KOLNUFI-195095 format. One record per residue (C-alpha): residue number from 1; residue in one letter; y, z, x. Coordinates in steps of 0.001 Angstrom, whole numbers, plus 500000, padded with zeros to 6 digits. Layout:
<rs>
+-----+-----+--------+--------+--------+
:   n : res :      y :      z :      x :
+-----+-----+--------+--------+--------+
: NUM :   a :      Y :      Z :      X :
...
+-----+-----+--------+--------+--------+
</rs>
This chain:
<rs>
+-----+-----+--------+--------+--------+
:   n : res :      y :      z :      x :
+-----+-----+--------+--------+--------+
:   1 :   x : 500000 : 500000 : 500000 :
:   2 :   x : 503407 : 499001 : 501363 :
:   3 :   x : 506667 : 500929 : 500971 :
:   4 :   x : 509494 : 498429 : 500318 :
:   5 :   x : 512778 : 499236 : 502106 :
:   6 :   x : 515874 : 497485 : 503438 :
:   7 :   x : 516276 : 498342 : 507123 :
:   8 :   x : 519617 : 498318 : 508947 :
:   9 :   x : 518849 : 496699 : 512328 :
:  10 :   x : 522308 : 495682 : 513520 :
:  11 :   x : 522508 : 496158 : 517305 :
:  12 :   x : 518894 : 497383 : 517393 :
:  13 :   x : 516380 : 495868 : 519817 :
:  14 :   x : 513751 : 493532 : 518383 :
:  15 :   x : 511144 : 491657 : 520417 :
:  16 :   x : 509560 : 488405 : 519262 :
:  17 :   x : 506439 : 487246 : 521073 :
:  18 :   x : 506033 : 483483 : 520724 :
:  19 :   x : 508371 : 480514 : 520789 :
:  20 :   x : 507159 : 478135 : 518069 :
:  21 :   x : 508321 : 477306 : 514558 :
:  22 :   x : 507086 : 480586 : 513084 :
:  23 :   x : 508918 : 482594 : 515734 :
:  24 :   x : 512011 : 480489 : 515128 :
:  25 :   x : 512074 : 481391 : 511419 :
:  26 :   x : 511718 : 485070 : 512273 :
:  27 :   x : 514503 : 484919 : 514877 :
:  28 :   x : 516983 : 483328 : 512480 :
:  29 :   x : 516403 : 486107 : 509946 :
:  30 :   x : 516794 : 488796 : 512597 :
:  31 :   x : 520052 : 487314 : 513867 :
:  32 :   x : 521419 : 487197 : 510322 :
:  33 :   x : 520832 : 490961 : 510190 :
:  34 :   x : 522655 : 491491 : 513506 :
:  35 :   x : 519641 : 492456 : 515633 :
:  36 :   x : 519526 : 492165 : 519417 :
:  37 :   x : 516649 : 489739 : 519856 :
:  38 :   x : 514523 : 489215 : 522950 :
:  39 :   x : 511975 : 486429 : 522825 :
:  40 :   x : 508970 : 486231 : 525150 :
:  41 :   x : 507265 : 482847 : 525551 :
:  42 :   x : 506719 : 480257 : 528287 :
:  43 :   x : 508029 : 477576 : 525915 :
:  44 :   x : 510560 : 477471 : 523083 :
:  45 :   x : 511500 : 475136 : 520264 :
:  46 :   x : 514707 : 473203 : 520831 :
:  47 :   x : 516542 : 475463 : 518361 :
:  48 :   x : 515418 : 478647 : 520111 :
:  49 :   x : 516359 : 477144 : 523459 :
:  50 :   x : 519829 : 476449 : 522093 :
:  51 :   x : 520141 : 480106 : 521053 :
:  52 :   x : 519294 : 481230 : 524588 :
:  53 :   x : 521886 : 478848 : 526030 :
:  54 :   x : 524604 : 480244 : 523765 :
:  55 :   x : 523589 : 483816 : 524585 :
:  56 :   x : 522629 : 484694 : 521023 :
:  57 :   x : 519155 : 485788 : 522127 :
:  58 :   x : 517632 : 486768 : 525456 :
:  59 :   x : 514539 : 485017 : 526773 :
:  60 :   x : 511774 : 485902 : 529168 :
:  61 :   x : 510002 : 482590 : 529912 :
:  62 :   x : 506670 : 484163 : 530825 :
:  63 :   x : 503386 : 485000 : 529072 :
:  64 :   x : 503365 : 488252 : 527118 :
:  65 :   x : 503033 : 491553 : 529017 :
:  66 :   x : 502946 : 495010 : 527427 :
:  67 :   x : 506143 : 495970 : 529279 :
:  68 :   x : 507984 : 493486 : 527026 :
:  69 :   x : 507751 : 495943 : 524132 :
:  70 :   x : 509733 : 498748 : 525760 :
:  71 :   x : 512746 : 499910 : 523766 :
:  72 :   x : 512085 : 497760 : 520688 :
:  73 :   x : 512425 : 499117 : 517169 :
:  74 :   x : 510593 : 496166 : 515624 :
:  75 :   x : 508091 : 493812 : 517222 :
:  76 :   x : 506975 : 490451 : 515870 :
:  77 :   x : 503891 : 488755 : 517318 :
:  78 :   x : 504111 : 485083 : 516379 :
:  79 :   x : 502004 : 483265 : 518953 :
:  80 :   x : 499221 : 480809 : 518075 :
:  81 :   x : 496706 : 483022 : 519887 :
:  82 :   x : 495104 : 485751 : 517780 :
:  83 :   x : 493988 : 487789 : 520796 :
:  84 :   x : 497541 : 487921 : 522146 :
:  85 :   x : 498897 : 488989 : 518768 :
:  86 :   x : 496307 : 491756 : 518487 :
:  87 :   x : 497095 : 492895 : 522036 :
:  88 :   x : 500739 : 493320 : 520990 :
:  89 :   x : 499611 : 495538 : 518130 :
:  90 :   x : 497420 : 497581 : 520484 :
:  91 :   x : 500136 : 498041 : 523117 :
:  92 :   x : 502915 : 499080 : 520714 :
:  93 :   x : 503983 : 502729 : 520761 :
:  94 :   x : 503425 : 504959 : 517735 :
:  95 :   x : 507119 : 504803 : 516811 :
:  96 :   x : 507300 : 500990 : 516938 :
:  97 :   x : 506627 : 498780 : 513924 :
:  98 :   x : 504699 : 495552 : 514476 :
:  99 :   x : 504438 : 492413 : 512377 :
: 100 :   x : 501578 : 490019 : 513122 :
: 101 :   x : 502566 : 486627 : 511758 :
: 102 :   x : 498931 : 485551 : 511382 :
: 103 :   x : 497543 : 488855 : 510068 :
: 104 :   x : 499556 : 490635 : 507349 :
: 105 :   x : 496730 : 493095 : 506692 :
: 106 :   x : 496952 : 494505 : 510224 :
: 107 :   x : 500767 : 494497 : 510293 :
: 108 :   x : 502892 : 497638 : 510009 :
: 109 :   x : 505412 : 495669 : 507973 :
: 110 :   x : 505656 : 492296 : 506275 :
: 111 :   x : 508682 : 490031 : 506048 :
: 112 :   x : 509166 : 488906 : 502421 :
: 113 :   x : 510697 : 485706 : 501145 :
: 114 :   x : 514356 : 486416 : 500439 :
: 115 :   x : 516962 : 485054 : 498049 :
: 116 :   x : 520575 : 485996 : 498869 :
: 117 :   x : 523808 : 485668 : 496935 :
: 118 :   x : 526443 : 487494 : 498940 :
: 119 :   x : 525689 : 491209 : 498513 :
: 120 :   x : 522751 : 490439 : 496216 :
: 121 :   x : 519420 : 490370 : 498026 :
: 122 :   x : 516132 : 489842 : 496215 :
: 123 :   x : 512943 : 490073 : 498272 :
: 124 :   x : 509618 : 488704 : 497026 :
: 125 :   x : 506283 : 489629 : 498551 :
: 126 :   x : 502721 : 488818 : 497580 :
: 127 :   x : 501405 : 491295 : 500201 :
: 128 :   x : 500232 : 488341 : 502257 :
: 129 :   x : 498187 : 486775 : 499448 :
: 130 :   x : 500354 : 483656 : 499125 :
: 131 :   x : 503609 : 483122 : 501044 :
: 132 :   x : 503862 : 479751 : 499265 :
: 133 :   x : 504013 : 481488 : 495881 :
: 134 :   x : 506607 : 483955 : 497186 :
: 135 :   x : 508839 : 481041 : 498226 :
: 136 :   x : 508299 : 479366 : 494854 :
: 137 :   x : 509384 : 482521 : 493031 :
: 138 :   x : 512480 : 482769 : 495253 :
: 139 :   x : 513349 : 479206 : 494252 :
: 140 :   x : 513124 : 480192 : 490596 :
: 141 :   x : 515329 : 483226 : 491224 :
: 142 :   x : 517963 : 480997 : 492828 :
: 143 :   x : 518249 : 479186 : 489496 :
: 144 :   x : 518519 : 482460 : 487576 :
: 145 :   x : 521098 : 484027 : 489895 :
: 146 :   x : 523463 : 481205 : 490811 :
: 147 :   x : 526565 : 481152 : 493038 :
: 148 :   x : 528751 : 483070 : 490569 :
: 149 :   x : 526754 : 486222 : 491359 :
: 150 :   x : 528333 : 486325 : 494818 :
: 151 :   x : 531840 : 486949 : 493442 :
: 152 :   x : 530381 : 489177 : 490726 :
: 153 :   x : 528779 : 491492 : 493297 :
: 154 :   x : 532046 : 491657 : 495245 :
: 155 :   x : 533757 : 492625 : 491989 :
: 156 :   x : 531163 : 495324 : 491282 :
: 157 :   x : 531531 : 496784 : 494772 :
: 158 :   x : 535321 : 497073 : 494604 :
: 159 :   x : 535270 : 498314 : 490987 :
: 160 :   x : 532733 : 501009 : 491817 :
: 161 :   x : 535043 : 502353 : 494528 :
: 162 :   x : 537949 : 502451 : 492077 :
: 163 :   x : 535872 : 504257 : 489470 :
: 164 :   x : 534639 : 506856 : 491968 :
: 165 :   x : 538206 : 507520 : 493106 :
: 166 :   x : 539838 : 507631 : 489653 :
: 167 :   x : 537205 : 509108 : 487315 :
: 168 :   x : 535879 : 512644 : 487742 :
: 169 :   x : 533731 : 513050 : 484633 :
: 170 :   x : 530188 : 511927 : 485507 :
: 171 :   x : 529367 : 510860 : 481941 :
: 172 :   x : 532451 : 508652 : 481715 :
: 173 :   x : 531750 : 507291 : 485190 :
: 174 :   x : 528169 : 506292 : 484305 :
: 175 :   x : 529339 : 504685 : 481061 :
: 176 :   x : 531847 : 502532 : 482938 :
: 177 :   x : 529314 : 501466 : 485562 :
: 178 :   x : 526803 : 500473 : 482872 :
: 179 :   x : 529498 : 498441 : 481111 :
: 180 :   x : 530344 : 496524 : 484282 :
: 181 :   x : 526665 : 495670 : 484767 :
: 182 :   x : 526589 : 493912 : 481401 :
: 183 :   x : 525731 : 490206 : 481525 :
: 184 :   x : 529051 : 489323 : 479872 :
: 185 :   x : 530924 : 490291 : 483051 :
: 186 :   x : 529117 : 487655 : 485135 :
: 187 :   x : 530887 : 484718 : 483486 :
: 188 :   x : 534058 : 486589 : 482502 :
: 189 :   x : 536979 : 484567 : 483956 :
: 190 :   x : 539356 : 487543 : 483730 :
: 191 :   x : 536947 : 490306 : 484716 :
: 192 :   x : 539525 : 492173 : 486848 :
: 193 :   x : 541962 : 492399 : 483935 :
: 194 :   x : 539179 : 493482 : 481594 :
: 195 :   x : 538078 : 496128 : 484051 :
: 196 :   x : 541634 : 497423 : 484477 :
: 197 :   x : 541866 : 497995 : 480715 :
: 198 :   x : 538489 : 499741 : 480640 :
: 199 :   x : 539458 : 501971 : 483556 :
: 200 :   x : 542757 : 502903 : 481933 :
: 201 :   x : 540946 : 503780 : 478693 :
: 202 :   x : 538387 : 505856 : 480604 :
: 203 :   x : 541089 : 507827 : 482420 :
: 204 :   x : 542863 : 508451 : 479108 :
: 205 :   x : 539618 : 509575 : 477484 :
: 206 :   x : 538947 : 511909 : 480388 :
: 207 :   x : 542390 : 513478 : 480055 :
: 208 :   x : 541945 : 514413 : 476412 :
+-----+-----+--------+--------+--------+
</rs>
């Protein structure tokens, strides 16, 4: 059984063993999250090589050695050699989490398919049963939660701060937050003005 979490890895060390297409996909996701990525592989894809040339990732162009894992929070073994991947798992310290790209069952964590709209992140996992299905579901979610959700989430974030600062009564606060989460606010062209009226009414109600 897996425990789903969102992990903050900005400026944390992550090691990727392998330099092929699978490793490349993993590296791009890690860089998006702000991780410090070191890749270990004698050869790299052209895209990974470009990232080393621009200094976005570090590269040790040698076969894997257990010393490569030192200091890493997360480790991803993405070579095309099962024995090497399993050796990475064996060599990792107890406080390091390892993902084996070819063996989700033996991995400490799995990387789900992800759909993002600004602050909105929806992760889909089939626990390794079918990554293809996970990607298909993400495609369906992209249709359900289109581009307007990006501005809507920004609106919710700023409104929540205003509510927390202006409203003291917890019941009134929860009522306002539930109202803002209503579907009608997604397509509301004047949502800020509507929110301002609701906030003013809530403050007045609180003062009675």
